[in-house]
N, C-alpha and C positions, 0 to 999 in steps of 0.2 A: 130873688129871683124874679126877673121880668116875665110878664105873661105874654104867651104868643097865641096867635089866632091861626089855625091851619086852614087853608082854602084849597081844595083840589079843582083847578080850573086849567084851561088851555092858554098859555100866555099869548099864543098867537092870535087867538079870536076873542077871547072874553074881554069885556069892558072892564079892566082893572080899577078903573077910577070909581066905579059903582059897586063891583063885585067884591072888593076887598076894602075892609075898614081901614081908615088911616090915610087914604090917599089925599093928596099927592104925596110921594114918598120922597125922602131926601137921601135914600140908599137903595140900590138894587145890586143883590149879592148872589153870585152862583158858584157852586164849587162842583165843576165837572157835570153840570147839567145842561148847558146851553146847546151842546154839540148834537142834541137829539132833536132839534126844531126841524120840521119838514119845511118850514119857510123862514129861515132865520132873520132874515131882513124884516119881515112882517112882524115877527116876534119881537124884534128889537125896537121897532117903531111902536108897537103897542106898549112895551115897557116904557119907553121914553114918554108917550103921552100920559102915563099914570105917574110920572115923575116930576117933581116940582123943579121950577127953573133953577139952575145950578146944582141939581141933584147929581150924585156920583154912581155910577155903574163900575163894578169891580167883579170879575170872574177868572177862575182857573180854567184852563182846556188843555188837552194833551196836544203834543206836537206829533211828528211823524211815528207811526207804528214802529219802524226801524230803530227808532231811538228809545223805544220803551219795551223792553223784553217781557214786562208783565202781560202783555197781550197775547203772547206766543209761548211763554214759558210753561210747560207743562200741558196746556191746551194742545200743542201742536201734535203731541202723541196721539191724542183723540183725533183730530183733524186727518192724520195720515191715514186713519182707518176707514174714514168716510167714503162713499161712492154714491153720487159723485163728490168730488173735493169741494169745500166751500170757495166760493169766488172771493177774490180780494174786493173790498168795497172800492167804488169808483171815488176818485177825488172829489171831496166836498160832500159825499153822500152822508145823511145823517148817521151819526155814529161816534165812536171815541175819538176818530182822528179827522173828524169833519173840518176842524179849524186849524188842522196842522200848518196850512199856508198863512202866514202873518199877514200877506197882503191882502188876501181874501177876507181875514178877520176885519182889517181896517176898512176895507172898501164895504162891506155888510153894514158897520156900524155908522159910516159915513151916509150911507144911502138911507139908513134909519134916522138921521138926523142927529146923531150924537156928535159931540166935538171934543177937542183936547184929547184925542186918542192916543194911548201908549199901550204898545204890545212889546213886552220884554220876556226874554227867555228866562227860565229858572230852572235848574237841575237840582236834584236831591236823590237821596237814597230811600226807595221803597223797602220797608223793613216789616216783614211778616210776622216776625218773632217778638213783637212789641209786648206781648203779655207773658214772656218768659219762656215759651215753648220754641221749638225749631222752626215754627211757621209753616210746616208742610200741611198740616190738616187746615189751617186757615187758608192757605192757597188753594187747596183742594175744594173748600167750599165755594170760594170765588169762581174757580173754574166750573164746577157743578152748576152754579146759578146763571153762567154766562151763556151767550147764544151757542158757542161750539159744545159746550158740555151738555146743554139741554139737547141739541140735535144730536149728538153721539149717543145720549142715552136712548132717545126714540129710536134711532136706527139700530144701534148695535146690541142693546140688552135682547131684543128679540132674537136676533141672529146668534149671538154668543151664550145666551142663557146665563143664569144668575152667577155661576162659577166663572165663566169665561169673562163676564163684566168685571167682576171683582179681581179677576187677574189683570185685566186692561187697567184698572184704576191702580193696582199695585206697580205697573209699569210706570204710570204717571207719577206716583210718589217716589219711584227709584230715580225719575229723571229729575224731579226737583231736588232731591237729596244730593244729586251730582252737583248741584249749584249752590250748596251751602257755603256761606262765608263765616268763618269762625263758628260753625256749628248753628247758623241761623240763615234762613233763606232772606237775602237781601240782594237787591238788584237796582241798577241806576234808572231813574225816571226823568222825563223831560217834558216840561209844560210851558205855555205861554200864561203870564200874568197880564190881565188886560184891564185897563182903565179907560174911562171916558166920562164926559161930562154933558149933562142936558144943558 
């Protein structure tokens, strides 16, 4: 098993050529992380500076939220109870759908100096029952740890009390169970697979 060095650093501002052992790198890979950069063009430029000539960048990022029910399935039950309701993120705002616009992704990478850019759609089935369960409790954990789940707990638990909060979570479970496919929580997912070369 290869050894790995874990570095906690801001990819937008840290000089990765000196802060991370092994630079320059021949591969830069991200799975659903790059959409959270405050300044994505600066981050991609910084990553490129730490990459060797000819190095490849590859990442997966979500397409539009409307194509990905995982961002609302179950959590919408909680969001409906919030006052005020959470605002939809502005296009391009850091978050899961920041790179939903394929042309924006290409433009950001070009602006950061990457070339031979490919942005291809990929659709798959998100299966929360991967471990032999129906996936409901796994999805509940995702919802609870997400922004809407944390905000709902903060706002609603004091207002509803422990019993009311537990009842609301049962409503979320019931909503999830209405969407089981062959006894398992599965739903479509839509992403971009992005590649570029330094």
